[in-house]
C-alpha positions as YAML, in Angstrom:
chain: A
units: angstrom
residues:
- id: 1
  name: MET
  ca: [-16.62, 8.25, 13.74]
- id: 2
  name: GLU
  ca: [-15.35, 5.03, 15.29]
- id: 3
  name: GLN
  ca: [-15.33, 2.21, 12.77]
- id: 4
  name: ASN
  ca: [-16.23, -1.35, 13.70]
- id: 5
  name: TYR
  ca: [-14.80, -4.03, 11.42]
- id: 6
  name: ASN
  ca: [-16.24, -7.07, 13.16]
- id: 7
  name: ASN
  ca: [-17.13, -9.72, 10.55]
- id: 8
  name: LYS
  ca: [-15.21, -7.80, 7.88]
- id: 9
  name: THR
  ca: [-12.28, -9.33, 6.01]
- id: 10
  name: VAL
  ca: [-9.30, -7.16, 5.10]
- id: 11
  name: LEU
  ca: [-6.46, -8.34, 2.85]
- id: 12
  name: VAL
  ca: [-3.12, -6.51, 3.13]
- id: 13
  name: THR
  ca: [-0.40, -7.49, 0.68]
- id: 14
  name: GLY
  ca: [3.09, -7.23, 2.09]
- id: 15
  name: GLY
  ca: [1.44, -7.07, 5.49]
- id: 16
  name: THR
  ca: [4.15, -8.69, 7.63]
- id: 17
  name: ARG
  ca: [6.57, -5.74, 7.83]
- id: 18
  name: GLY
  ca: [6.92, -2.02, 7.28]
- id: 19
  name: LEU
  ca: [3.83, -0.06, 6.33]
- id: 20
  name: GLY
  ca: [1.85, -3.23, 5.72]
- id: 21
  name: LEU
  ca: [2.45, -4.45, 9.26]
- id: 22
  name: GLY
  ca: [1.19, -1.17, 10.68]
- id: 23
  name: ILE
  ca: [-1.89, -1.32, 8.46]
- id: 24
  name: ALA
  ca: [-2.64, -4.92, 9.42]
- id: 25
  name: LYS
  ca: [-2.40, -4.17, 13.14]
- id: 26
  name: HIS
  ca: [-4.72, -1.17, 12.82]
- id: 27
  name: TYR
  ca: [-7.47, -3.27, 11.26]
- id: 28
  name: LEU
  ca: [-6.95, -6.07, 13.77]
- id: 29
  name: ALA
  ca: [-7.50, -3.53, 16.54]
- id: 30
  name: ALA
  ca: [-10.83, -2.62, 14.93]
- id: 31
  name: GLY
  ca: [-11.99, -6.23, 15.00]
- id: 32
  name: ALA
  ca: [-11.37, -7.17, 11.37]
- id: 33
  name: ASP
  ca: [-10.37, -10.60, 10.14]
- id: 34
  name: VAL
  ca: [-7.05, -9.73, 8.52]
- id: 35
  name: VAL
  ca: [-5.20, -11.75, 5.91]
- id: 36
  name: VAL
  ca: [-1.60, -10.88, 5.04]
- id: 37
  name: CYS
  ca: [0.67, -12.41, 2.45]
- id: 38
  name: GLY
  ca: [4.31, -12.54, 1.47]
- id: 39
  name: ARG
  ca: [6.80, -14.53, -0.56]
- id: 40
  name: HIS
  ca: [8.50, -15.89, 2.57]
- id: 41
  name: GLN
  ca: [7.24, -17.23, 5.86]
- id: 42
  name: PRO
  ca: [7.64, -14.35, 8.36]
- id: 43
  name: ASP
  ca: [9.27, -14.63, 11.77]
- id: 44
  name: SER
  ca: [6.06, -13.33, 13.34]
- id: 45
  name: ILE
  ca: [2.44, -12.76, 12.33]
- id: 46
  name: PRO
  ca: [0.71, -9.38, 12.88]
- id: 47
  name: ASN
  ca: [-1.40, -9.46, 16.03]
- id: 48
  name: HIS
  ca: [-3.25, -7.22, 18.45]
- id: 49
  name: ASN
  ca: [-4.38, -8.18, 21.96]
- id: 50
  name: GLY
  ca: [-4.17, -11.87, 21.15]
- id: 51
  name: LYS
  ca: [-5.94, -11.66, 17.78]
- id: 52
  name: TYR
  ca: [-3.73, -12.78, 14.91]
- id: 53
  name: ALA
  ca: [-3.85, -12.19, 11.19]
- id: 54
  name: SER
  ca: [-3.92, -15.17, 8.86]
- id: 55
  name: PHE
  ca: [-0.83, -15.57, 6.69]
- id: 56
  name: PHE
  ca: [-0.79, -16.95, 3.16]
- id: 57
  name: LEU
  ca: [2.39, -17.66, 1.24]
- id: 58
  name: ALA
  ca: [1.98, -15.93, -2.13]
- id: 59
  name: ASP
  ca: [3.89, -14.08, -4.81]
- id: 60
  name: VAL
  ca: [1.46, -11.39, -5.98]
- id: 61
  name: ARG
  ca: [3.43, -11.01, -9.23]
- id: 62
  name: ASP
  ca: [2.09, -14.41, -10.28]
- id: 63
  name: ALA
  ca: [-1.59, -14.34, -11.27]
- id: 64
  name: ALA
  ca: [-2.22, -17.94, -10.25]
- id: 65
  name: SER
  ca: [-0.66, -17.31, -6.85]
- id: 66
  name: SER
  ca: [-2.69, -14.14, -6.28]
- id: 67
  name: GLN
  ca: [-5.89, -15.96, -7.22]
- id: 68
  name: ARG
  ca: [-5.10, -18.62, -4.64]
- id: 69
  name: LEU
  ca: [-4.69, -15.78, -2.14]
- id: 70
  name: ILE
  ca: [-8.19, -14.49, -2.93]
- id: 71
  name: ASN
  ca: [-9.56, -18.01, -2.63]
- id: 72
  name: PHE
  ca: [-7.85, -18.35, 0.76]
- id: 73
  name: CYS
  ca: [-9.63, -15.23, 2.01]
- id: 74
  name: LEU
  ca: [-12.98, -16.63, 0.90]
- id: 75
  name: ASP
  ca: [-12.22, -20.02, 2.45]
- id: 76
  name: GLN
  ca: [-11.30, -18.35, 5.75]
- id: 77
  name: THR
  ca: [-14.31, -16.09, 6.20]
- id: 78
  name: GLY
  ca: [-16.53, -16.38, 3.13]
- id: 79
  name: ARG
  ca: [-16.03, -12.76, 2.11]
- id: 80
  name: LEU
  ca: [-13.58, -9.99, 1.17]
- id: 81
  name: ASP
  ca: [-14.42, -6.41, 2.11]
- id: 82
  name: VAL
  ca: [-11.18, -4.45, 1.85]
- id: 83
  name: LEU
  ca: [-8.09, -4.98, -0.29]
- id: 84
  name: ILE
  ca: [-4.98, -2.91, 0.40]
- id: 85
  name: ASN
  ca: [-2.37, -3.26, -2.32]
- id: 86
  name: ASN
  ca: [0.68, -2.40, -0.25]
- id: 87
  name: ALA
  ca: [3.39, -4.74, -1.58]
- id: 88
  name: GLY
  ca: [5.95, -2.90, -3.66]
- id: 89
  name: GLY
  ca: [9.29, -1.18, -3.73]
- id: 90
  name: SER
  ca: [12.52, -0.95, -5.69]
- id: 91
  name: PRO
  ca: [16.26, -0.83, -5.12]
- id: 92
  name: GLU
  ca: [18.13, 2.13, -6.55]
- id: 93
  name: VAL
  ca: [19.48, 1.52, -10.05]
- id: 94
  name: ALA
  ca: [20.58, 4.19, -12.53]
- id: 95
  name: ALA
  ca: [18.27, 4.25, -15.54]
- id: 96
  name: GLU
  ca: [21.11, 3.68, -17.99]
- id: 97
  name: GLU
  ca: [22.13, 0.54, -16.10]
- id: 98
  name: ALA
  ca: [18.68, -0.98, -15.53]
- id: 99
  name: SER
  ca: [18.23, -4.16, -17.56]
- id: 100
  name: ALA
  ca: [15.00, -5.02, -19.33]
- id: 101
  name: LYS
  ca: [14.53, -7.85, -16.82]
- id: 102
  name: PHE
  ca: [14.89, -5.43, -13.92]
- id: 103
  name: VAL
  ca: [12.44, -2.90, -15.38]
- id: 104
  name: ASN
  ca: [9.90, -5.64, -16.06]
- id: 105
  name: ALA
  ca: [10.22, -6.95, -12.51]
- id: 106
  name: ILE
  ca: [9.72, -3.51, -10.95]
- id: 107
  name: ILE
  ca: [6.69, -2.71, -13.10]
- id: 108
  name: SER
  ca: [5.28, -6.18, -12.47]
- id: 109
  name: LEU
  ca: [5.45, -5.75, -8.69]
- id: 110
  name: ASN
  ca: [4.31, -2.15, -8.45]
- id: 111
  name: LEU
  ca: [1.68, -1.90, -11.20]
- id: 112
  name: ILE
  ca: [0.72, -5.18, -12.82]
- id: 113
  name: ALA
  ca: [0.41, -7.15, -9.57]
- id: 114
  name: PRO
  ca: [-2.00, -4.73, -7.86]
- id: 115
  name: ALA
  ca: [-4.00, -4.39, -11.08]
- id: 116
  name: VAL
  ca: [-4.42, -8.15, -11.45]
- id: 117
  name: LEU
  ca: [-5.14, -8.70, -7.75]
- id: 118
  name: SER
  ca: [-7.72, -5.91, -7.81]
- id: 119
  name: GLN
  ca: [-9.44, -7.57, -10.77]
- id: 120
  name: GLN
  ca: [-9.48, -10.89, -8.92]
- id: 121
  name: ALA
  ca: [-10.76, -9.20, -5.76]
- id: 122
  name: TYR
  ca: [-13.51, -7.51, -7.76]
- id: 123
  name: ALA
  ca: [-15.17, -10.84, -8.49]
- id: 124
  name: ALA
  ca: [-14.99, -11.85, -4.81]
- id: 125
  name: MET
  ca: [-16.23, -8.48, -3.55]
- id: 126
  name: LYS
  ca: [-19.21, -8.47, -5.87]
- id: 127
  name: GLN
  ca: [-20.50, -11.52, -4.01]
- id: 128
  name: SER
  ca: [-20.65, -9.73, -0.65]
- id: 129
  name: GLY
  ca: [-23.61, -7.51, -1.51]
- id: 130
  name: ASP
  ca: [-22.01, -4.61, 0.37]
- id: 131
  name: THR
  ca: [-19.97, -1.67, -0.85]
- id: 132
  name: CYS
  ca: [-16.34, -2.75, -0.69]
- id: 133
  name: SER
  ca: [-13.06, -0.87, -0.89]
- id: 134
  name: ILE
  ca: [-9.73, -1.21, -2.67]
- id: 135
  name: ILE
  ca: [-6.85, 1.02, -1.59]
- id: 136
  name: ASN
  ca: [-3.64, 1.19, -3.59]
- id: 137
  name: ILE
  ca: [-0.48, 2.39, -1.86]
- id: 138
  name: ALA
  ca: [1.53, 4.58, -4.21]
- id: 139
  name: SER
  ca: [4.43, 6.91, -3.45]
- id: 140
  name: VAL
  ca: [5.61, 10.48, -3.81]
- id: 141
  name: SER
  ca: [7.74, 8.98, -6.59]
- id: 142
  name: ALA
  ca: [4.53, 8.87, -8.64]
- id: 143
  name: ILE
  ca: [4.09, 12.64, -8.61]
- id: 144
  name: ARG
  ca: [7.66, 13.99, -8.82]
- id: 145
  name: PRO
  ca: [10.88, 12.95, -10.57]
- id: 146
  name: SER
  ca: [12.33, 9.71, -9.26]
- id: 147
  name: PRO
  ca: [16.01, 9.61, -10.27]
- id: 148
  name: GLY
  ca: [17.59, 6.29, -9.39]
- id: 149
  name: THR
  ca: [14.19, 4.57, -9.29]
- id: 150
  name: ALA
  ca: [12.71, 5.67, -12.61]
- id: 151
  name: ALA
  ca: [10.85, 2.44, -13.32]
- id: 152
  name: TYR
  ca: [9.38, 2.47, -9.81]
- id: 153
  name: GLY
  ca: [8.16, 6.05, -10.18]
- id: 154
  name: ALA
  ca: [6.63, 5.27, -13.56]
- id: 155
  name: ALA
  ca: [4.88, 2.19, -12.18]
- id: 156
  name: LYS
  ca: [3.43, 4.10, -9.22]
- id: 157
  name: ALA
  ca: [2.27, 6.88, -11.54]
- id: 158
  name: GLY
  ca: [0.54, 4.22, -13.59]
- id: 159
  name: LEU
  ca: [-1.10, 2.88, -10.43]
- id: 160
  name: VAL
  ca: [-2.57, 6.32, -9.74]
- id: 161
  name: ASN
  ca: [-4.12, 6.43, -13.21]
- id: 162
  name: TYR
  ca: [-5.31, 2.82, -12.94]
- id: 163
  name: THR
  ca: [-7.05, 3.67, -9.66]
- id: 164
  name: ARG
  ca: [-8.97, 6.56, -11.22]
- id: 165
  name: SER
  ca: [-10.06, 4.45, -14.18]
- id: 166
  name: VAL
  ca: [-11.37, 1.41, -12.33]
- id: 167
  name: ALA
  ca: [-13.03, 3.64, -9.71]
- id: 168
  name: GLN
  ca: [-15.38, 4.70, -12.50]
- id: 169
  name: GLU
  ca: [-15.78, 1.21, -13.95]
- id: 170
  name: TRP
  ca: [-16.52, -0.52, -10.65]
- id: 171
  name: ALA
  ca: [-18.76, 2.05, -8.97]
- id: 172
  name: PRO
  ca: [-21.04, 1.94, -7.08]
- id: 173
  name: ASP
  ca: [-20.24, -1.52, -5.71]
- id: 174
  name: ILE
  ca: [-16.53, -1.01, -5.11]
- id: 175
  name: ARG
  ca: [-14.73, 2.19, -4.18]
- id: 176
  name: VAL
  ca: [-11.11, 2.45, -5.33]
- id: 177
  name: ASN
  ca: [-8.68, 5.04, -3.99]
- id: 178
  name: VAL
  ca: [-4.93, 5.58, -3.88]
- id: 179
  name: ILE
  ca: [-2.64, 6.89, -1.15]
- id: 180
  name: ILE
  ca: [0.50, 8.82, -2.04]
- id: 181
  name: ALA
  ca: [2.78, 7.81, 0.81]
- id: 182
  name: GLY
  ca: [5.67, 10.08, 1.69]
- id: 183
  name: LEU
  ca: [9.00, 9.12, 3.19]
- id: 184
  name: ALA
  ca: [8.22, 6.64, 5.96]
- id: 185
  name: LYS
  ca: [10.12, 5.38, 8.97]
- id: 186
  name: THR
  ca: [10.11, 1.59, 8.95]
- id: 187
  name: GLU
  ca: [12.64, -1.08, 9.87]
- id: 188
  name: ALA
  ca: [14.10, -0.81, 6.35]
- id: 189
  name: SER
  ca: [14.50, 2.97, 6.57]
- id: 190
  name: PHE
  ca: [17.44, 2.90, 8.94]
- id: 191
  name: GLU
  ca: [19.58, 0.93, 6.50]
- id: 192
  name: HIS
  ca: [18.36, 2.90, 3.47]
- id: 193
  name: TYR
  ca: [18.90, 6.38, 4.94]
- id: 194
  name: GLY
  ca: [22.07, 5.72, 6.93]
- id: 195
  name: GLY
  ca: [20.79, 4.93, 10.41]
- id: 196
  name: GLU
  ca: [19.52, 7.33, 13.05]
- id: 197
  name: GLU
  ca: [21.85, 10.11, 11.93]
- id: 198
  name: GLY
  ca: [20.71, 9.93, 8.33]
- id: 199
  name: ILE
  ca: [17.05, 9.82, 9.27]
- id: 200
  name: ALA
  ca: [17.43, 12.76, 11.67]
- id: 201
  name: LYS
  ca: [19.07, 14.81, 8.91]
- id: 202
  name: ILE
  ca: [16.22, 14.12, 6.49]
- id: 203
  name: GLU
  ca: [13.52, 14.74, 9.10]
- id: 204
  name: SER
  ca: [15.04, 18.09, 10.06]
- id: 205
  name: ARG
  ca: [14.37, 19.31, 6.52]
- id: 206
  name: MET
  ca: [10.78, 18.10, 6.29]
- id: 207
  name: PRO
  ca: [7.79, 20.38, 7.02]
- id: 208
  name: MET
  ca: [6.48, 18.22, 9.87]
- id: 209
  name: GLN
  ca: [9.99, 17.51, 11.16]
- id: 210
  name: ARG
  ca: [9.43, 13.78, 10.87]
- id: 211
  name: MET
  ca: [8.81, 10.98, 8.41]
- id: 212
  name: ALA
  ca: [5.49, 9.20, 8.18]
- id: 213
  name: SER
  ca: [4.93, 6.31, 10.55]
- id: 214
  name: PRO
  ca: [3.16, 3.09, 9.53]
- id: 215
  name: GLU
  ca: [0.30, 4.25, 11.75]
- id: 216
  name: ASP
  ca: [-0.08, 7.44, 9.69]
- id: 217
  name: ILE
  ca: [-0.64, 5.40, 6.55]
- id: 218
  name: ALA
  ca: [-2.85, 2.92, 8.40]
- id: 219
  name: LYS
  ca: [-5.16, 5.69, 9.62]
- id: 220
  name: ALA
  ca: [-5.49, 7.01, 6.07]
- id: 221
  name: CYS
  ca: [-6.42, 3.54, 4.82]
- id: 222
  name: PHE
  ca: [-8.88, 3.15, 7.67]
- id: 223
  name: TYR
  ca: [-10.61, 6.39, 6.76]
- id: 224
  name: LEU
  ca: [-10.83, 5.60, 3.04]
- id: 225
  name: SER
  ca: [-12.24, 2.12, 3.60]
- id: 226
  name: GLY
  ca: [-14.81, 3.25, 6.16]
- id: 227
  name: SER
  ca: [-18.35, 4.57, 5.96]
- id: 228
  name: ASP
  ca: [-17.20, 8.17, 6.54]
- id: 229
  name: ALA
  ca: [-15.67, 8.03, 3.06]
- id: 230
  name: ASP
  ca: [-18.61, 6.36, 1.33]
- id: 231
  name: TYR
  ca: [-18.69, 9.00, -1.43]
- id: 232
  name: ILE
  ca: [-14.94, 9.07, -1.95]
- id: 233
  name: SER
  ca: [-13.74, 7.02, -4.91]
- id: 234
  name: GLY
  ca: [-11.08, 7.63, -7.53]
- id: 235
  name: ALA
  ca: [-9.35, 9.96, -5.07]
- id: 236
  name: THR
  ca: [-5.65, 10.49, -4.47]
- id: 237
  name: LEU
  ca: [-4.89, 11.12, -0.81]
- id: 238
  name: GLU
  ca: [-1.42, 12.53, -0.22]
- id: 239
  name: VAL
  ca: [-0.04, 11.44, 3.16]
- id: 240
  name: HIS
  ca: [3.36, 13.08, 3.16]
- id: 241
  name: GLY
  ca: [3.27, 15.70, 5.89]
- id: 242
  name: GLY
  ca: [3.29, 18.64, 3.50]
- id: 243
  name: GLY
  ca: [5.59, 17.10, 0.92]
- id: 244
  name: GLU
  ca: [9.26, 17.46, 0.20]
- id: 245
  name: PRO
  ca: [10.69, 21.01, 0.04]
- id: 246
  name: PRO
  ca: [11.50, 21.87, -3.60]
- id: 247
  name: SER
  ca: [15.13, 21.48, -4.59]
- id: 248
  name: PHE
  ca: [15.44, 25.08, -5.81]
- id: 249
  name: LEU
  ca: [15.32, 26.26, -2.20]
- id: 250
  name: SER
  ca: [18.54, 24.42, -1.38]
- id: 251
  name: LEU
  ca: [20.09, 25.51, -4.69]
- id: 252
  name: GLN
  ca: [19.50, 29.14, -3.77]
- id: 253
  name: LYS
  ca: [21.40, 28.67, -0.54]
- id: 254
  name: ASP
  ca: [24.43, 27.02, -2.17]
...
């Protein structure tokens, strides 16, 4: 069913690049008032057919900053209908070399920040009188070993459990779901995976023969936040094109 988001406000953290940019554009196309945030002023603001998102400078790891972000949404439109906790990530660091400061920073960004922002959004969403939606973007690292990014995997696994818990606490007013995003092709992917050649090599070994696009994740968010999913809460939606082939298959061939 086609969803109309006119007069709806959607907040996308990390919404100026990568998956977040794709998500923001998708909601703009549906008529939503979209707010995006980031720690730095972006070179460009997400837009669609002349309609622009609103940008707010915020560090979601800081509770005071994230509260100001919520207040900005309310000041802009008087409401908040959808929160998409997309900001996150981690560089690769061997577990034995990761400092306590590094581990704290990764867990703060990928688990504590979305938990705190969701709590702050809860108070704003309760005022709307409508059923609202929170969508947390997790990763395949949450459901399989994550060597090299152990703290990140642990944080995303925690986000999955957090989602299921608050979905029960905040029903029926607010639905909370989580997306397990697979390997995705964004502007950062080319550097991370070794350019076109590296990406092509990875994609050739994936079931769907390609990585996820930002649009793939955006469409999943769009479904979960819409009326077609009005009885879906506490769910984990895996958007990974069939998942990663198990390592034992390649071991058998060696």
